[in-house]
N, C-alpha and C positions, 0 to 999 in steps of 0.2 A: 514393740515387734520385733520377731524372735529370725535368724537369719538361717539359711537354705546353707549357707558354705560359711566357716572361718576359715581362713589363711593368713598364719600367723607367723611373720617372720622374728630370727632371733640368729646375733653371731652364736648364740650360747646353747640353739638346737643341736641335739646329737653332738655337743662340744663341753666338755664338759671342762670352765674355767674361772666361774666365778659364781656369786650368789641367785643371778636371772636363771642360772641350769636347774637351782632348785627349785624355781618359780613355777618357771612352764613346765620342770617335768612331774613336777606332785600337783599340780593343778589339771596336765593331762587327764587322767582316770577320768575328772568328773565330769570334763567338757564330752572325753569320748564316750561314757556313759550315756549320757544327752544327744550328742550330737549322730553317734555312729557311724562314724569314719566319711562325714562330714566334713571333720575339723582338719586342717592338713596342713603340720609344719614345715615349714623350708627355714632350710640352714645351711651352712658354708661346706665344701667337699672337702677334705683336706686328707682323705685316703687313698688316694690314686694307689698307690703300692699295697701297702697291709688293711688287713683287716680291719674294722674299727669297733671296739666294742661296746658301742653304744645305739649300735645300724645296724638293722638286717636286712640286706638287700633282695628285692620280690620282681622281678622283671615280668611277672603274669600280673599287676596293678597297673592300671591305667594302660595297657598295653598296647593299642593303638598310640593315645598319645604319645607316651613315651616316643615311637617313632617322629609324630608329628612334630615335636619336642624337636629333634633333633633335625628335622627338615628345617627348622623355624632357628637353628643358630645356638639351640641350647645343649650343650651338656649337662645331661640331668642323673640321678638315680633316684630312681624310688622305692620306697620297704617301709620298713615299719620300724618306729624308735621302743630302743628293747628298754623299756621303765614298762611301772605297772597300767593297764592302760591300752598297750600297744599303739600308739596312735600312728598314725600314717604320717610318715617322712617323705619331705623332695631334697635330697641334697643337689648343689649346682654348682659349677667349677664356674670361678668369677675371672679366673686369670685373661679368658679370649680378648674382654672386654677394656682392660688395660691400656691398649692402642688407639682406644674411641676417650680415652678419659677426658679431654682436652675438650673434645665436643660435647659431652655429659655436664662437664664442667660449668661450658658458656650456656648451657640450655637453662641450667639451676640458676646461674645468674642471672639470663634475661627472663626468665620468666618469674624469680619468685627472690632474687633479690643476695641469695646465697654466696658469701663468700670464701671460695676457694684457692684464693689465692697463696694462705699463708700456711698450706696444709704441709702438717710432718708427722712420723710416729704412724701408727696406723689409717691415719686418716683416708689413705687412696684406698685400703684393702676394704676398709669396712664400706666405704662407697662403692667400690666396683660391686661387692657381695650386697647389697642392698640394691642396688640397680640392678644385676643377673635375676634376683629374687621375683621384682615387679614385672620383670618378661617372664620369669615361671609362670607368673599369675596373670597377666594377660593372657596368654600362651594356653594355657590351662581353660580360661573363661570364656575365648573366640571359643574351642575345639568344642568343649563337652557343659558347657554350664548355658540354661535356655535367658532370656534377656526380665522373663518374669522372677526370676530367684534372687531372693536377696540374699545380699554378698557380702561380706565383711572381712575387711584387709587389716590388722591389727602390728604395728611395727613398734618394737622394743628396742629403747634407747637409741641415741642422736646416731650411732649405726647402722638403723634400717630407717633413717627420716628419707634419707633421695629416694628411697623407692615409694614411702609415703606421699612424697611431691608426684610422684611419676605417676600413680595411678589417680591420684587427687587428676591431673591433667588429663591423663588419656583412659581412661575408666570412670567418668566422673560417676556413673550408676551403681559403683561399688561404695560403701560405707567404709570410712577413713578412723579409724583409731590409731593416737598415740601415745606409750607410755614411758615416761621416761621416770628410771628409776633411783635415780638421782641426778641433778642438774652437772653436768660437768663444769661450771664455771663455778657453783658453789662445794662441790669439791676440792677444786683449785683453793680456791679460795682458802678454806678452813687444812688442805696440804700444806700449804706456803705459812703455816703457822700466824697468821690476818685473824681475827676477830669475827667471825661469820657472825653469832645472832642479835648482839645489841648493837651495831651498825648495821645491819640486813636495810633497814629500810632508806639507809642513804648511802647504798649502793648501786650503781650504775652499770646493770650486766656487764650491758656493751662495751664500756669505758676499762671495765674489769678485765675484758678478754685481751683487750690491745695490751695492759697490762701484764698478764699472766701468758704472753703468747700462745691463747687460745682460741684468736677471732675465728679458726674456719670448723670448727668443734661445735662452737659456742652459736654461731651462724646457723649451720643448718638445724640444729637443736630450735636453736628461736624461730626459726621458719617455719620447722616441721610446727610446733606447738601453735603458729600462729592459722596456720592452712588448713588443718586434716578438720574432721569432721567431729570428733572427739579427744579433746587432750585429757589424760591422763596422769595420775603418778600415785605413789603406793601408803602417803602417809600424811598426816596431817602437818605435821612438820615441812615435810618437804613442797608442800601444797605453797603454803607460805613462801619457798623459796623460789617457785614457779612465777608466783606474783608479782616478786620483787625484781629478782633478777632477770624470767625471760619478759616480765610484761604481759604475761597470759595468765589468769587464773584460770584453774582444771577443771574441767567440768562434772568430773563425778574422780572420788578418790578407789583405789583399788588396794585394798590391804590385803597383803600376802599369807593367804594361807597352807595350811600344812595338810597332807595327810597321813595318816599314821600307822597306815596299810604295813609297814616293817617296823612298827615297835611289837618287840614278841611279849609274848603275853604269859601271863602266870609263872610255872614253873620254869620254864624256856628263860622268859626275864632274868628271875634270880639265879640262875643258871649263868647267862650271860654276864650277868651284874660279877658274880662270883669269879670269873675268868681274864679278867677287864682290869679288877683290882689283883686280880693276882699277878697280871705281867704288868702293870706299872710299876708295883711293890718289887717285882723280881727285878725290873730296870732300875729303878733307884737303888737295891743295893748292891746290883753291881758296880754301878758308875760312881756311888758315896761311900761304899765299903760299910753299910751300917743297915742292923734290922732293925724294921722297919715292920713291926705288927700290925694287924687289921683295924687297929684302933684308930692309925695315922688318920691325917683327912688329908685327902687327895681331893685338891683344887685345882681349876685350871681355865686358861684364856685361850681362844681360838678367832679362827678366821684371816682375812687376809693380812698383809706384813705392811701395814698403813700406819706407820707407829703412833703418830697422834689420835689419828681418825678414830682407829678403832680403839685408843684408850692403853695401848699397851705398856704408853709409857708409867701411868697412873697407878698399871699394877703393878710394875716394878718395884716403883714408889712404895707404893701399901705392903708387900710382902718385904719391903726393908723397914718401914715403921715397926710390922707384924713381930718381927725379929726381936725387939725390945719390949713386947707387949706383955705388961706382969697378968693379964686376964688369961691369955691363952693356954687353955689346958690340955691341949693337946700338940703332937708332930704333925709337921703340915708338909707334904709335899707338892710345888706350883707346877705344874709343867704351863707351857708356854709353846701351843702347837699353832705356829704360825708357817708358810710355806719356805723360807728363805733359800740364799743361792746357794741351794747345799750343793756338795761335793761328793763324799760316798758315808756309809755307813763306819763308822768307829770299829777297824779290825778288833782294836783291844778289849771292846764292849762286847763283840759278836761272838769272841772267843770265853769270856765269863759267861755270857748268856748261854750259850751251847753245854758247856761243862755242868752248869746247873747248880753250882753248889754256894755256899754262903760265903761272903768276904769282906774282910776288917779292915781293908786298906781302900782307899780310894782310888780312882784313876787320875793320870794328870788331868788337871780342865774339869773336873768333877760336874761342870754346870751344861754339856751340850750332848746331846748323841749321835749327832752327824758332823761329819768334820765340815764347814764349808768355806766356798772360796774364797769370802773377803773377812776372813779372820778380826780382822785389827780393824776392820770400818763395820762392824753392825751394830746396829741401835743399840740392841739388845744384851748382847754382850759387852758393850762400853761402856751403858748403865751401869752393869751390875759391876766391870771392875771399880768405878768411878763410887761407888756405895761397898767398895769391897765387900763383896756377896762373891764369897767362895766357898760357900756348903761346906762351912768349918765340920769335923763332928760335934762340938756342943751347939750348934747352932739347931734352934730348935724349927726354924723353916727351911728349906732349900727350894731352889727354885730349880726347873732342868728346862732346858731349851729342844724344843725337839720341831727343827728348821726344817719339815719333810710334808708333803701331802700324807696321810694318813690313805693310800689305796688298799692298804693290805699289802703289801710288798717293800716296803721301804726299808728293810732288812735287817731291822731291832724290834719295833714293837710288833711288825706284819700282823696287822689287824687293823680292818678299816675303821677309821672314823665315828660313826654310828656303834660298832661292838666297841669302841673305848668309850665315849662319851657316859654311856650308861655306870662307868666304874665312880663318877663322881661321887663325891661329895657336893660341892657347891660348884655353879660355875661362874665367873665375871667376866662382865665382858661393859667396860666402865667408857662406853663407847663418848668421844664427842661429835663426828660426823657419821651419822646410819641412819639413811633414809626408812630405814623398815626394822631387819635386824632379825636374819632367820639364825643363828647362832643361840640367842638366849629361847627362841621359840621349839628349837631344834631338844635343848635341854631338859626343858618341864616337859615338852612330850615326852620325853625319856625320864621320867617324876625327879628330873635334878634342879632345886631347887636353885636360883641364880640370883644375881644382882648385875644389873641393868640401869641404866640413866633416861631421864626425860628428855636427855635431845637423842634419844632414837627411838623411832616411829611407833615400835613395840613396847614402850617401857610408858611411851602418854598409853597407848591402846590400854596396855595393864592399870595403870592407872582410873581408868575412866572406867573399864570395868569393875574394878575393885570399890570403886564410889571414892575415892582418896589415894593419899601417895603409899603405892606396894612396901609393904616390912617382910624379913622371910620368913615372917609366922604364914602371910598368903601367898606364900610358893615364890613370889619374884620381890626382891629389894630395890625400888626404883628412887634410885637417887637424885638428888635436885643438881641440872649441873649447869655452867653457865659459863661465858669465855673465861672469866677469868678465877674461879674456884676450884683453880684444881689440887691444891693443899688438903683443904676441905673433904674433895671426894676420897683422896687416896684414904683421910683418916678416917671418913665414913665405913670405906672397904674394910679397912683395919679391924676396927670396932665390932664391925657384923660377922666378920670370920672368928674373933674370939669371940662374941654372944656364941656363934654356934657350935662352938668348940667346947661350951658349960652343960648342952641344951642334952636332954635325957633321950632316952631312944626313940622315947612313946611321942616326945615333941618334935624331931625329928622325921620320924613317921607321917605325925601331921601335916610337915612343912611338904614332904616327898607329896601326899595325897592331893595339897593344894595346888603344888606344882600343876601335877597331871590333869587336876581337873579345867585350873584356866586354860592347859593346852586343848580343851576337848571344843573352846567358844571361839578358837580360832583353829578352826579347820574348814578344809574346802568348801566343804556342806553350808558350811555356816553365812561363807564370801562370798559364794559366787553370784549369789542376788545382785550387786555392786557391778559384776561384770555384763549382765542382762540387760541394767539399765543403761550403763555405757552399749550394748550393743543397739539400742532401742533408740539412742541419741544417735548414733550416726546413722542409723537406717531410713529414719524420719526427714535428714537433711539430702542422702539420698536418693530417697524420695519425691522430695520438693524438688531438686533436681531434675528428674526425670519430666 
């Protein structure tokens, strides 16, 4: 069964804060092509005063309904999400619902046993948005759609769980789908330095939620998983987590695909790659006071600043070991592109970059490009200090921390992440907790070979595609990672970078081609079939209720 309409809600619709933005915004074009404006995204409206860079309002879209929604007490703005495909997006102001919060939570407890008593942090904000998003769907459905039309409501993450349960009870004719992109309790176990994988079978999700003060988020996530028509997640590794920690096996795994329409072609690609390398080496020269030619290996890691979960700790460890590796045949500049608590771009570095000369003396603290608010309490700087990694002249490996979003306006790099990533020779993502892993997928889409682990959904998928554990010659080196083999992982990264430094141009070209080829197997055009399966499951259950 195919839907006539899909409503999809997420905290990250027209709101770029993390990986889910990438999932939704790259998938949108594929759905828009097949659904022709019958896919409608719903996100939070944060842009009262200033213009959103991700949203273009259009008062003529559903003009009558916009007026009716206002009559229903909803403050909505309708327009288009400024991404490939330009799908319709409805942004809703959820602030008016805070005064009904206790009433909403009481109904949630009475109908579904969701415990909102222990809420803190972003729980209330997310829940009020989720409630508002559900009211938007209810209003739109009642005013614009016919009973015979097949409709899907797709909620992403625990943040949208409350809305999915509301639709479930008030509009049973709508098929509901819930996708968890990472269980809140699994992420918390991993982030609290507890071993997740060896003990997964023995953990009780409810008990761990109490221990880690996660009761409310865990509760809404678990009850939504149990009550929607189709429960999904993004990889086999997280499916296992759902079964053990939420006591609910998923109905379908929806792997995260990619839209490669913004990967530059042929001559443009070569030009952009040269520009990225030139910029990165220029920054390194200005910071380190050292001439680094184009033979230098540029490697990087990036993602959210989850020091252990994203494997940033093991990346620094591996670079420290590489310093003393006799097999390393080239100089290495390793960038850590992870947004920290950033203060401002360094004036002294900006000055040098503006002057554009060649420098032979390093700046003070030549490990960082922007000042942080907490220089003395930062994990990356702390670990580098502990290992006495000070980017000295004779060190063959230099590590530079770039602690900001690469949005093209950071004051130092002034290029977007996608324009920077293709300048790398090698990207390294040794994650401990990574339900899918967009960063390695993005890297290979830009023909950059990468290193990841089999604790990342992407790493497992790559192994499955290869039919063996990925080696760097396959375009992706997949390292076996467990709860306890940190040191072994660091050594394997070190050895892989050293090996890469000995490769001929022809061998490197072959690696780059293999990386690009693998990325084509992860396009949304290949993965959208799993969504069709989820829509079918949800619609059949809704049909049975009718």
